[in-house]
Every structure is written in C-alpha cells, then in structure tokens.
C-alpha positions as CSV (number, residue, x, y, z in Angstrom):
1,X,120.2,153.8,216.9
2,X,120.8,150.2,218.0
3,X,118.5,147.3,218.1
4,X,118.5,145.5,221.4
5,X,119.4,142.3,219.7
6,X,122.5,143.9,218.3
7,X,123.8,144.8,221.8
8,X,123.1,141.4,223.3
9,X,119.6,141.5,224.7
10,X,119.1,137.7,224.3
11,X,121.6,137.1,227.1
12,X,119.1,138.6,229.6
13,X,115.8,137.5,228.0
14,X,114.7,135.9,231.3
15,X,114.5,139.4,232.9
16,X,112.3,141.1,230.3
17,X,108.8,140.1,231.4
18,X,106.9,143.3,232.3
19,X,109.7,145.6,231.2
20,X,109.1,148.3,228.5
21,X,112.0,147.4,226.2
22,X,112.0,150.9,224.7
23,X,113.2,152.1,228.1
24,X,116.2,149.8,228.6
25,X,119.7,150.1,227.2
26,X,123.3,148.9,227.8
27,X,126.1,150.9,229.3
28,X,128.8,151.4,226.7
29,X,131.1,154.0,228.5
30,X,131.4,155.4,232.0
31,X,132.6,159.1,232.5
32,X,132.9,159.5,236.3
33,X,129.3,160.3,237.2
34,X,127.9,160.2,233.7
35,X,127.2,157.2,231.5
36,X,126.8,156.5,227.8
37,X,123.9,154.1,226.9
38,X,123.3,152.3,223.7
39,X,119.5,152.0,223.1
40,X,116.8,152.0,220.5
41,X,116.8,155.8,220.8
42,X,120.4,155.9,219.9
43,X,123.4,156.8,222.1
44,X,122.2,158.6,225.2
45,X,124.0,160.5,228.0
46,X,122.7,159.4,231.4
47,X,122.9,159.9,235.1
48,X,121.7,157.7,238.0
49,X,118.7,158.7,240.2
50,X,119.3,160.2,243.6
51,X,117.6,157.2,245.2
52,X,120.0,154.8,243.5
53,X,123.0,156.9,244.5
54,X,121.7,157.2,248.1
55,X,121.1,153.5,248.5
56,X,124.4,152.4,247.0
57,X,126.7,150.5,249.4
58,X,129.8,150.6,247.2
59,X,131.1,150.8,243.6
60,X,129.4,147.6,242.6
61,X,126.0,149.3,243.1
62,X,126.7,151.8,240.3
63,X,126.4,151.0,236.6
64,X,129.5,149.6,234.9
65,X,130.3,149.0,231.2
66,X,128.2,146.1,230.0
67,X,125.3,146.7,232.4
68,X,121.7,146.6,231.2
69,X,119.7,149.4,232.8
70,X,116.2,150.8,232.9
71,X,116.0,154.6,232.3
72,X,113.6,157.4,231.8
73,X,114.3,160.1,229.1
74,X,114.0,163.8,230.0
75,X,114.7,166.0,227.0
76,X,118.1,164.8,225.9
77,X,119.2,163.3,229.3
78,X,118.5,159.7,230.4
79,X,118.0,159.0,234.1
80,X,119.0,155.5,235.2
81,X,116.7,154.1,237.9
82,X,117.5,150.4,237.9
83,X,120.4,148.1,237.0
84,X,119.1,144.7,235.7
85,X,120.6,141.6,237.3
86,X,124.1,140.8,236.1
87,X,124.9,137.5,234.5
88,X,128.5,137.9,235.3
89,X,130.8,140.6,236.8
90,X,134.5,141.1,236.3
91,X,136.1,142.9,239.3
92,X,139.3,143.2,241.3
93,X,140.3,144.6,244.6
94,X,140.3,148.4,244.5
95,X,143.7,149.9,244.3
96,X,144.7,151.5,247.7
97,X,141.6,150.2,249.5
98,X,141.7,147.1,251.6
99,X,138.0,146.5,251.8
100,X,136.4,147.5,248.5
101,X,136.2,146.0,245.0
102,X,136.5,147.8,241.7
103,X,133.9,146.5,239.1
104,X,135.4,146.4,235.6
105,X,132.6,145.2,233.3
106,X,129.5,143.0,233.4
107,X,127.4,140.5,231.4
108,X,130.5,139.0,229.7
109,X,130.7,135.6,228.2
110,X,134.5,135.4,227.6
111,X,137.6,137.2,229.0
112,X,140.5,137.3,226.5
113,X,143.6,137.4,228.7
114,X,146.4,138.8,226.5
115,X,150.1,138.6,227.3
116,X,153.0,139.4,225.0
117,X,155.1,136.4,224.3
118,X,158.3,138.4,223.9
119,X,158.4,140.2,227.3
120,X,155.1,140.0,229.3
121,X,154.9,136.2,229.7
122,X,154.2,135.5,233.4
123,X,152.4,132.3,234.6
124,X,151.5,133.8,238.0
125,X,149.9,136.9,236.4
126,X,147.9,134.7,234.0
127,X,146.6,132.7,237.0
128,X,145.5,135.9,238.6
129,X,143.5,136.8,235.6
130,X,142.0,133.3,235.5
131,X,140.9,133.7,239.1
132,X,139.3,137.1,238.3
133,X,137.4,135.7,235.3
134,X,136.2,132.5,237.0
135,X,135.1,134.3,240.1
136,X,132.9,136.4,237.9
137,X,131.3,133.5,236.1
138,X,133.3,134.2,232.9
139,X,135.0,131.8,230.5
140,X,138.8,132.7,230.2
141,X,140.8,132.3,227.0
142,X,144.6,133.0,227.0
143,X,145.9,134.9,223.9
144,X,149.7,135.0,223.4
145,X,150.5,138.1,221.3
146,X,153.6,139.2,219.4
147,X,154.5,135.7,218.5
148,X,156.4,137.0,215.4
149,X,159.1,138.3,217.8
150,X,160.1,134.8,219.2
151,X,161.1,131.5,217.7
152,X,158.6,128.6,217.2
153,X,160.5,126.5,219.8
154,X,160.1,129.3,222.4
155,X,156.4,129.6,221.6
156,X,155.9,125.9,221.9
157,X,157.7,126.0,225.3
158,X,155.4,128.8,226.5
159,X,152.2,127.0,225.4
160,X,153.3,123.8,227.1
161,X,154.1,125.6,230.4
162,X,150.6,127.1,230.4
163,X,148.9,123.7,229.6
164,X,150.9,122.0,232.4
165,X,149.9,124.5,235.1
166,X,146.4,125.4,233.8
167,X,144.9,122.3,232.4
168,X,142.0,122.7,230.0
169,X,142.5,126.4,229.3
170,X,142.1,127.5,225.7
171,X,145.3,129.1,224.3
172,X,145.6,131.0,221.0
173,X,149.0,132.4,219.9
174,X,148.7,135.3,217.5
175,X,150.5,138.2,215.8
176,X,149.1,141.6,215.0
177,X,151.9,142.0,212.4
178,X,151.6,138.7,210.5
179,X,147.9,138.3,211.2
180,X,148.6,134.7,212.2
181,X,145.9,133.5,214.7
182,X,143.6,136.4,214.1
183,X,141.0,134.3,212.2
184,X,141.0,131.7,215.0
185,X,140.2,134.5,217.5
186,X,137.4,135.9,215.2
187,X,135.8,132.5,215.1
188,X,135.4,132.5,218.9
189,X,133.4,135.7,218.8
190,X,129.7,134.9,218.3
191,X,126.9,137.4,217.5
192,X,125.3,138.8,220.7
193,X,128.2,137.5,222.9
194,X,130.4,139.9,224.9
195,X,134.1,139.6,225.2
196,X,136.3,141.6,227.6
197,X,140.0,142.1,226.7
198,X,142.4,142.1,229.7
199,X,146.1,142.5,229.9
200,X,149.0,144.7,230.9
201,X,149.8,148.0,229.1
202,X,151.4,147.5,225.6
203,X,150.5,143.9,225.0
204,X,148.6,144.7,221.8
205,X,145.0,144.9,222.9
206,X,144.2,148.1,220.9
207,X,145.9,146.8,217.8
208,X,144.1,143.4,218.1
209,X,140.7,145.3,218.2
210,X,141.7,147.2,215.1
211,X,142.5,143.9,213.4
212,X,139.3,142.2,214.5
213,X,137.2,145.2,213.3
214,X,139.2,145.6,210.1
215,X,139.4,149.4,210.7
216,X,141.7,151.7,212.6
217,X,139.3,152.4,215.5
218,X,141.6,152.3,218.5
219,X,144.6,154.6,218.8
220,X,148.0,152.8,219.1
221,X,151.5,154.1,219.6
222,X,154.8,152.9,218.2
223,X,156.6,150.0,220.0
224,X,159.7,151.0,221.9
225,X,162.9,149.9,220.2
226,X,164.6,149.3,223.6
227,X,161.8,147.4,225.5
228,X,159.7,146.1,222.6
229,X,156.7,147.3,224.6
230,X,153.8,149.2,223.0
231,X,152.5,152.3,224.7
232,X,149.0,151.8,225.9
233,X,146.5,154.4,224.8
234,X,143.1,153.1,226.2
235,X,142.1,155.4,229.0
236,X,138.7,154.0,229.9
237,X,136.4,151.0,229.4
238,X,134.5,151.0,226.2
239,X,132.0,148.7,224.5
240,X,132.5,148.2,220.7
241,X,130.0,146.4,218.3
242,X,131.7,144.2,215.7
243,X,130.4,143.8,212.2
244,X,129.7,140.1,212.8
245,X,127.5,140.9,215.9
246,X,130.1,140.2,218.5
247,X,130.6,142.8,221.3
248,X,134.0,143.8,222.6
249,X,134.9,145.6,225.8
250,X,138.3,147.1,225.9
251,X,140.0,148.0,229.2
252,X,143.0,150.1,230.2
253,X,146.2,148.1,231.0
254,X,146.2,146.9,234.6
255,X,149.3,147.4,236.6
256,X,147.7,145.6,239.6
257,X,145.4,142.6,239.6
258,X,144.3,142.5,243.2
259,X,142.4,139.5,244.6
260,X,139.2,140.1,246.6
261,X,136.7,137.5,247.8
262,X,137.7,135.0,245.1
263,X,137.6,131.7,246.9
264,X,135.5,130.0,244.1
265,X,137.8,131.4,241.4
266,X,140.9,130.2,243.2
267,X,139.5,126.7,243.7
268,X,138.5,126.5,240.0
269,X,141.9,127.8,238.7
270,X,143.9,125.6,241.0
271,X,141.7,122.5,240.5
272,X,144.5,120.0,241.0
273,X,145.3,121.4,244.4
274,X,141.6,121.6,245.3
275,X,141.2,117.9,244.2
276,X,144.2,116.8,246.2
277,X,143.1,118.7,249.3
278,X,140.0,116.5,249.7
279,X,142.3,113.7,250.7
280,X,144.2,115.6,253.4
281,X,144.1,114.2,256.9
282,X,142.4,117.3,258.3
283,X,139.4,118.9,256.5
284,X,140.6,122.4,257.3
285,X,144.2,121.7,256.2
286,X,146.0,124.9,255.1
287,X,148.7,122.9,253.2
288,X,151.6,124.6,254.9
289,X,153.1,122.1,257.4
290,X,150.2,119.9,258.6
291,X,150.9,116.2,259.0
292,X,149.0,114.0,256.4
293,X,148.8,116.9,253.9
294,X,148.4,115.3,250.5
295,X,149.2,118.6,248.7
296,X,152.6,118.8,250.3
297,X,153.2,115.1,249.5
298,X,152.3,115.7,245.8
299,X,154.9,118.5,245.6
300,X,157.6,116.3,247.2
301,X,156.9,113.5,244.7
302,X,156.9,115.9,241.7
303,X,153.2,115.4,241.0
304,X,152.3,119.1,241.7
305,X,154.2,122.1,240.4
306,X,155.8,123.9,243.3
307,X,155.6,127.4,241.7
308,X,151.9,126.9,241.1
309,X,151.5,125.9,244.8
310,X,153.4,129.0,245.9
311,X,151.2,131.3,243.7
312,X,148.1,129.5,245.1
313,X,149.1,130.2,248.7
314,X,149.8,133.8,247.8
315,X,146.4,134.3,246.3
316,X,144.7,132.5,249.2
317,X,146.4,134.9,251.6
318,X,145.3,137.9,249.6
319,X,141.7,136.7,249.5
320,X,141.7,136.0,253.3
321,X,143.2,139.4,254.0
322,X,140.5,141.1,251.9
323,X,137.8,139.2,253.8
324,X,139.2,140.1,257.2
325,X,139.5,143.8,256.0
326,X,135.8,143.7,255.0
327,X,134.8,142.2,258.3
328,X,136.8,144.9,260.2
329,X,135.2,147.7,258.2
330,X,131.7,146.3,258.8
331,X,132.5,146.1,262.5
332,X,133.7,149.8,262.6
333,X,130.7,150.9,260.6
334,X,128.3,149.1,262.9
335,X,130.0,150.7,266.0
336,X,129.9,154.2,264.4
337,X,126.2,153.7,263.5
338,X,125.5,152.7,267.1
339,X,127.4,155.7,268.4
340,X,125.4,158.1,266.2
341,X,122.2,156.5,267.3
342,X,123.1,157.0,271.0
343,X,124.0,160.6,270.3
344,X,120.6,161.2,268.7
345,X,118.8,159.6,271.6
346,X,120.7,161.8,274.1
347,X,120.0,164.9,272.0
348,X,116.3,164.2,272.1
349,X,116.5,163.9,275.9
350,X,118.2,167.4,276.0
351,X,121.6,166.2,277.2
352,X,123.4,167.8,274.2
C-alpha cells in the first residue's frame, strides 16, 4: 500500500476539494489497454470506462504514466473514470503519424536528459529534448554519463559547448562506474517530486537508476567492446519510488525525438534567437533572407552560433509541418462528418 503523499499528492493539492481521496491513485505502468495504479489500496490493475474511451479524441486523452486518476474498485479490478488535470505533460510527435502526438509521462517536475560523453554527445539532440521538456512545462537538466571514458579536457570542452549554446541550463557530468557526480544528482531529487529520465538507448539510464536506488532494480546489459554502447533493456515506462521520497519515471531509449506543436518550447530553448528576432525590421520575419533581419546579422558578426541557428530553423519547420498536418486532418474529418450527415439525411428521406 502507498500513502498518497508518498507518490506526490501534494503536487495536485489544489484539485482535491470534493474528491474522495481513497478513490484516487497514480498511474505507474501502462500495458496497452490495462494500467497499473499506485493507491492507498495497494497496486491495482485498471481499465478505463467505456465513456472515457468513446469520448477520447487521441492518445493524450488516455492515462499515461504519472497521471492522477479517479477510479472505482470492482472486486480486484479498478475502473478509471477521470484523469485529473495534468500539471505538465512530456510528449513527442507520434512515430509514423504526421498529425498525432505520443504522450510519454505527466506531472513531472524535472526531465533528466542523459547523453553519453564518449559517443552519444550531440548538441542538436540535446536541444530537441530541451524543446520537449519546456513545451511540457518541465525543468530540464542535462546529465553527461560515462565521463570515466574520456579525458577531463574533453569533458570540459563538452560542458563549455553546451553552456555556450544553451545558456542557463544545469549540467551534471557523472560516471556510473566511478560514482562521481551521483551524489550531486541525488541532491536534486526532492521528496514528492517526479523526475523523468530521457535519452538514447545505452546511455546508462537503467544503471543510473540502480545507483540512485542503491539496489539492482533495473536490468542492464554488458557494454559492447566495439561501440562502447550499453544495450538498452527498458521496454516500457515505469514509475519508481525512491527511499528519499523522490519519484523516478524511466523510459525506453528514443530513436526519434519528433517535434509537434512546440512553438513555446522552441522560443524558450533558443531564447537568444527569440530575443534578437524582436528587433528585426519585419514582425513576421522568418530569418531566412529578409532585409533588416537582426538574427542573420548576428550570425554574420559571430554573435550567434550558426549551428544553433540551423537547428532552430529545422525544428521550426518540423513544428509548422506538424501544425499544417493537424489542420489538414481536421479539415478531412470535418468533410467526412458532413458527408456522413448528408447520407443519413438522404436515408431518412428514403433515397438510399
């Protein structure tokens, strides 16, 4: 059994008026159409009501790991009939779908963005994760893993390159082998707060969780001698309660970090470009070839990093493409709905 305080109830205290707290819990795992809930009654297996399923417009309308839900208990099965308002939501563009998002986890305070210093280091990918986190109202922290496999000079160079392009971001280098930096990470994790771990396969997320917990909870596999990459073993999202009261959400490695409607996250991540853009001659400047573009002038004068600008433009194009795909889908759905309505009218008149 879990006390609601133990699983972070204080983060949604403003929503609890008039709610029977014995009938709410938090989603800890998702198994296709079944869910695992942590509650005062213990760990419950749950399904959503038919009404919730029928009214859902997309994946975001179903429970995700981290959600607080109201449920009714029938024998040993819990029936979820409401998802409480989310304080934050981490999501990405659904793989293979131009117009849907894939929710990853909710009600998160921090996103630990983990990249391996020896092979996985990529500034463009880090910026993508920052956009995801900030769009979801989540504070990002960059963790550089496997620092025992590179020199101190190389590590300093990496940290400096992140600081130069992503001003103000917290960065913690660490090693799962030497344990250097682990204590600093632990100090960031406060009781009742939820942290989601993000990163590519094999960057050391599962091993980090084991080190944070002090037990071998997550399965890990041997690092390849040829690539120095660990083999990722997490197959689903899972919420884990730490001894100090912190809450971790592990996620499978992401091969793709697609951008959806993330304009706010892009502006926040590329704050220097956003600030410069306010001084462009045209208020709708795209910063491509317009006269009087302060952003292009800053690149020319060496004030703005050109590679950051190029990644910014790429993410903006992805976000705009997603928005146009959503608008196109809505238009088609509306036309289809209108056609069905006309067919039903004609059927009533006996013309079918």
